[in-house]
Backbone as JSON, one array per atom type, in Angstrom:
{
  "sequence": "MTREAEWRAGRDEQAVLLVAGLTDLAVSAVGSALGTVRGLLRRSDAAGLAAEAENELVARGRLVLDRYAAAPPAHLEVLARHALTRRAARDV",
  "N": [[-81.89, 9.76, -109.44], [-82.05, 7.83, -106.53], [-84.81, 6.9, -104.83], [-83.75, 6.29, -102.14], [-81.6, 8.11, -101.9], [-82.88, 11.0, -102.31], [-84.57, 10.5, -100.32], [-82.13, 10.74, -98.42], [-81.08, 13.34, -99.17], [-83.3, 14.95, -98.43], [-84.01, 14.86, -95.3], [-81.29, 15.36, -95.12], [-80.92, 18.11, -95.89], [-83.35, 19.02, -94.05], [-82.15, 18.72, -91.71], [-80.2, 20.7, -91.98], [-81.63, 23.16, -91.95], [-82.77, 22.87, -89.82], [-80.76, 23.25, -88.28], [-80.2, 26.22, -88.8], [-82.42, 27.25, -88.23], [-82.63, 26.9, -85.21], [-80.26, 28.59, -84.82], [-80.94, 31.15, -85.41], [-82.73, 31.59, -83.54], [-81.06, 31.78, -80.85], [-79.25, 33.31, -81.88], [-81.19, 35.98, -82.07], [-82.0, 35.64, -79.18], [-80.07, 36.56, -77.63], [-79.33, 39.18, -78.36], [-82.03, 39.96, -77.34], [-81.18, 39.93, -74.8], [-79.11, 41.68, -74.07], [-80.14, 43.97, -75.29], [-81.75, 44.3, -73.27], [-79.77, 44.59, -70.47], [-77.94, 46.69, -71.38], [-80.35, 48.7, -71.31], [-80.33, 48.51, -68.15], [-77.54, 49.08, -67.29], [-77.98, 52.19, -67.93], [-79.67, 52.95, -66.09], [-80.48, 55.51, -63.32], [-80.48, 53.9, -60.76], [-78.32, 51.66, -60.85], [-76.59, 50.76, -59.59], [-77.84, 49.81, -57.27], [-79.62, 48.06, -58.37], [-77.48, 46.23, -58.68], [-76.49, 45.31, -56.23], [-78.57, 44.39, -54.97], [-79.56, 42.12, -56.81], [-76.82, 40.79, -56.02], [-77.35, 40.15, -52.82], [-80.01, 38.54, -53.27], [-79.17, 36.46, -55.11], [-77.02, 35.44, -52.9], [-78.75, 34.25, -51.23], [-80.14, 32.64, -52.45], [-78.0, 30.93, -53.34], [-77.91, 29.93, -50.15], [-79.9, 28.67, -49.97], [-80.41, 26.74, -50.82], [-78.13, 24.9, -50.61], [-78.52, 24.5, -48.19], [-80.95, 22.8, -48.0], [-79.03, 20.6, -49.67], [-76.65, 19.93, -49.23], [-77.29, 19.53, -46.47], [-76.62, 16.65, -44.58], [-78.11, 13.72, -43.9], [-79.71, 12.28, -40.73], [-77.53, 9.7, -39.23], [-78.13, 6.35, -39.29], [-77.98, 4.46, -37.46], [-78.45, 5.82, -35.67], [-80.7, 7.19, -35.47], [-81.84, 4.45, -34.8], [-81.46, 4.2, -32.6], [-82.48, 6.34, -31.45], [-84.6, 5.51, -31.73], [-84.71, 3.14, -30.12], [-84.32, 4.14, -27.78], [-86.78, 5.81, -26.85], [-89.23, 3.67, -26.82], [-88.12, 2.23, -24.95], [-88.49, 4.35, -22.75], [-90.93, 4.69, -22.44], [-91.83, 1.89, -22.01], [-90.85, 2.05, -19.33], [-92.7, 3.85, -17.9]],
  "CA": [[-82.0, 9.8, -108.32], [-82.94, 6.89, -105.83], [-85.42, 7.18, -103.48], [-83.24, 6.55, -101.21], [-81.04, 9.13, -102.18], [-83.86, 11.39, -102.43], [-84.88, 10.63, -98.47], [-81.2, 11.51, -97.31], [-81.05, 14.73, -99.41], [-84.41, 15.61, -98.01], [-83.04, 15.03, -94.11], [-79.52, 16.5, -94.79], [-81.98, 19.55, -95.71], [-84.03, 19.41, -92.86], [-80.8, 18.8, -90.57], [-79.6, 22.39, -92.37], [-82.85, 24.13, -91.44], [-83.48, 22.75, -88.11], [-79.91, 24.25, -87.18], [-80.38, 27.45, -89.25], [-83.36, 27.75, -87.46], [-81.95, 27.53, -83.82], [-79.12, 29.29, -84.59], [-81.33, 32.43, -85.42], [-83.22, 31.66, -82.78], [-80.06, 31.93, -80.24], [-78.68, 35.2, -81.79], [-82.06, 36.93, -80.96], [-82.16, 35.8, -77.57], [-78.24, 36.89, -77.32], [-79.72, 40.33, -78.28], [-82.59, 40.74, -76.49], [-80.82, 40.14, -73.46], [-78.21, 42.76, -74.61], [-80.49, 44.88, -75.1], [-81.99, 44.96, -71.59], [-78.71, 44.51, -69.98], [-77.95, 48.0, -71.87], [-80.77, 49.19, -70.78], [-79.79, 48.34, -67.07], [-76.89, 50.03, -67.08], [-79.16, 53.44, -68.33], [-80.24, 53.38, -65.05], [-79.17, 56.14, -62.42], [-79.94, 52.99, -59.8], [-77.78, 50.27, -61.64], [-75.78, 50.38, -58.1], [-78.75, 49.45, -55.81], [-80.19, 46.62, -58.68], [-76.49, 44.76, -58.86], [-76.46, 44.87, -54.74], [-80.19, 43.53, -54.6], [-79.59, 40.89, -57.14], [-76.29, 40.18, -55.5], [-77.91, 39.54, -51.99], [-80.32, 37.68, -53.92], [-77.95, 35.4, -55.32], [-76.54, 34.57, -51.62], [-79.69, 33.79, -50.66], [-80.79, 31.56, -53.37], [-76.9, 30.08, -52.72], [-78.04, 29.54, -48.96], [-80.85, 27.78, -49.57], [-79.78, 25.11, -52.34], [-77.04, 24.53, -50.18], [-78.75, 24.27, -47.02], [-81.27, 21.43, -49.24], [-78.96, 19.26, -50.81], [-75.7, 19.72, -48.5], [-77.28, 18.83, -45.5], [-76.3, 15.29, -44.76], [-79.25, 13.09, -44.07], [-79.16, 11.53, -39.56], [-77.05, 8.7, -39.38], [-79.06, 5.6, -39.26], [-77.63, 4.03, -36.74], [-77.97, 7.0, -34.83], [-82.08, 7.18, -35.52], [-82.55, 3.12, -34.68], [-80.71, 4.23, -30.99], [-83.52, 7.12, -30.49], [-86.61, 4.94, -31.16], [-84.87, 2.39, -29.21], [-84.95, 5.05, -25.85], [-88.04, 6.34, -26.78], [-89.52, 2.86, -27.07], [-87.6, 1.82, -23.53], [-89.06, 4.87, -21.74], [-92.4, 4.56, -23.22], [-91.99, 1.02, -21.72], [-91.08, 1.9, -17.97], [-93.63, 4.6, -17.71]],
  "C": [[-82.66, 9.16, -108.07], [-83.89, 7.42, -105.04], [-85.09, 6.93, -102.17], [-82.41, 7.75, -101.12], [-81.55, 11.22, -101.93], [-84.37, 12.08, -100.9], [-83.85, 11.56, -97.9], [-80.34, 12.83, -97.95], [-82.08, 15.61, -98.81], [-84.23, 15.68, -96.08], [-82.65, 15.45, -93.86], [-80.7, 17.71, -94.61], [-82.7, 19.82, -94.46], [-83.32, 19.33, -91.53], [-80.42, 20.34, -90.67], [-80.71, 23.36, -91.76], [-83.02, 24.09, -90.1], [-81.92, 23.54, -87.56], [-79.93, 25.69, -87.79], [-81.21, 28.02, -88.48], [-82.73, 28.23, -85.95], [-80.83, 28.21, -83.83], [-79.23, 31.0, -84.51], [-82.16, 32.83, -84.32], [-82.1, 31.98, -81.26], [-79.9, 33.07, -80.41], [-80.2, 36.05, -81.4], [-82.35, 36.97, -80.12], [-81.22, 36.26, -77.3], [-79.28, 38.69, -77.44], [-80.65, 40.61, -78.08], [-82.19, 40.86, -75.58], [-79.72, 41.38, -73.42], [-79.13, 44.26, -74.97], [-81.3, 45.3, -73.86], [-81.27, 45.12, -70.59], [-78.32, 45.82, -70.46], [-79.14, 48.71, -70.95], [-81.42, 49.32, -68.91], [-79.01, 49.02, -66.68], [-77.16, 51.63, -67.62], [-79.35, 53.9, -67.12], [-79.85, 53.47, -64.07], [-79.32, 55.02, -61.05], [-79.18, 51.55, -60.01], [-77.14, 49.67, -60.52], [-76.47, 49.04, -57.13], [-79.35, 48.19, -56.52], [-79.16, 45.9, -58.24], [-76.56, 44.72, -57.5], [-77.71, 44.06, -54.2], [-80.15, 42.11, -55.33], [-78.26, 40.22, -56.43], [-76.87, 39.5, -54.16], [-78.97, 38.37, -52.07], [-79.87, 36.22, -53.94], [-77.59, 34.74, -54.23], [-77.41, 34.13, -51.03], [-80.26, 32.87, -51.11], [-79.52, 30.32, -52.81], [-77.65, 28.86, -51.67], [-78.75, 28.41, -48.54], [-80.72, 26.66, -50.25], [-78.61, 24.75, -51.37], [-77.25, 23.45, -48.65], [-79.87, 22.76, -47.62], [-80.9, 20.98, -50.1], [-77.36, 19.25, -49.96], [-75.59, 18.94, -47.25], [-77.33, 17.51, -45.64], [-77.68, 14.24, -43.84], [-78.24, 12.55, -42.08], [-78.72, 10.41, -40.32], [-78.21, 7.32, -38.79], [-79.25, 4.48, -38.57], [-77.75, 4.85, -35.21], [-80.07, 6.9, -34.0], [-82.53, 5.82, -34.87], [-82.16, 3.25, -32.88], [-81.82, 5.31, -30.43], [-84.86, 6.3, -30.45], [-86.63, 4.01, -30.5], [-84.92, 3.51, -27.8], [-85.87, 5.39, -25.67], [-89.04, 5.22, -26.84], [-89.29, 2.23, -25.01], [-88.05, 2.82, -22.49], [-90.53, 4.82, -21.35], [-93.06, 2.82, -22.53], [-91.86, 1.21, -19.83], [-91.86, 2.95, -17.47], [-94.84, 3.89, -16.61]]
}
């Protein structure tokens, strides 16, 4: 086997091992999340927890929309306000 072929084989093997490791990590994370969900569903106050979670998500949604959806003031409007302020200060 040539040096280049050995290098490619090593890189291929490394890629396969990396993908296998990532897959195992994802499966264990999903399993852990499912266990947590099962534990929450067994609680007697699950309905209350779900209602609180919904209220919190709605509040977060409002904050996000207020932060990103609010349009900045129009540039000409800002300039007009500055001009009025300067004119009023000059007249005093």
